[in-house]
C-alpha positions in Angstrom: 28.6 106.4 -56.3 25.2 106.8 -54.8 24.9 109.8 -52.4 23.9 109.6 -48.8 20.9 111.9 -49.5 19.6 109.5 -52.1 19.9 106.5 -49.8 18.3 108.4 -46.9 15.3 109.3 -49.0 15.0 105.7 -50.3 15.1 104.3 -46.8 12.6 106.9 -45.6 10.2 106.1 -48.4 10.4 102.3 -47.6 9.8 103.0 -43.9 6.8 105.3 -44.6 5.3 102.7 -46.9 5.8 100.0 -44.3 4.2 102.2 -41.6 1.3 102.9 -44.0 0.7 99.2 -44.5 0.7 98.6 -40.8 -1.7 101.5 -39.9 -4.3 101.2 -42.6 -7.4 99.9 -40.6 -9.5 97.4 -42.5 -7.3 97.9 -45.6 -6.3 95.3 -48.1 -3.3 94.4 -46.0 -5.2 93.6 -42.8 -5.1 89.9 -42.0 -8.1 87.8 -41.3 -7.2 87.7 -37.6 -7.0 91.5 -37.5 -10.4 91.8 -39.1 -11.9 89.3 -36.7 -10.4 91.0 -33.7 -11.7 94.3 -34.9 -15.2 92.9 -35.3 -15.1 91.4 -31.8 -13.9 94.8 -30.4 -16.8 96.6 -32.2 -19.4 94.3 -30.8 -17.8 94.5 -27.3 -17.9 98.3 -27.4 -21.5 98.4 -28.7 -22.7 96.1 -25.9 -20.9 98.1 -23.3 -22.4 101.3 -24.6 -25.9 100.3 -25.3 -26.9 97.2 -23.4 -29.5 98.0 -20.7 -27.8 95.9 -18.0 -24.4 97.5 -18.4 -22.5 94.1 -18.3 -19.1 93.9 -16.6 -16.0 93.7 -18.8 -14.9 90.3 -17.3 -18.4 88.9 -18.0 -18.1 89.8 -21.6 -14.6 88.6 -22.0 -15.3 85.2 -20.5 -18.5 84.9 -22.5 -16.5 85.6 -25.7 -13.9 83.0 -24.7 -16.5 80.4 -23.9 -18.3 81.1 -27.2 -15.1 80.5 -29.2 -14.4 77.3 -27.3 -17.9 76.0 -27.8 -17.9 76.6 -31.6 -15.0 74.2 -31.9 -17.2 71.3 -30.7 -14.1 69.6 -29.3 -14.3 67.9 -25.9 -10.5 68.2 -25.5 -10.4 72.0 -25.9 -11.2 73.7 -22.6 -10.9 77.0 -20.9 -9.6 77.1 -17.4 -10.8 80.3 -15.7 -8.9 81.9 -12.9 -11.7 81.0 -10.4 
């Protein structure tokens, strides 16, 4: 019979491995979407920090959304802003 200590250790190792996979930034396990969002976040942060006009967050967010929509070149895909 397998002891409780052995099972506890095994479960702990599996949980730690799972957490490691989830928390490794830019690692081999990161999905294409995660990598894309990270790149967008880095550009966003860089513009906020260094751009001479200090653009507003909402302006950058809406610009990013419009840029993504425009790249699809699809007349049926639209963005309805809150305005």
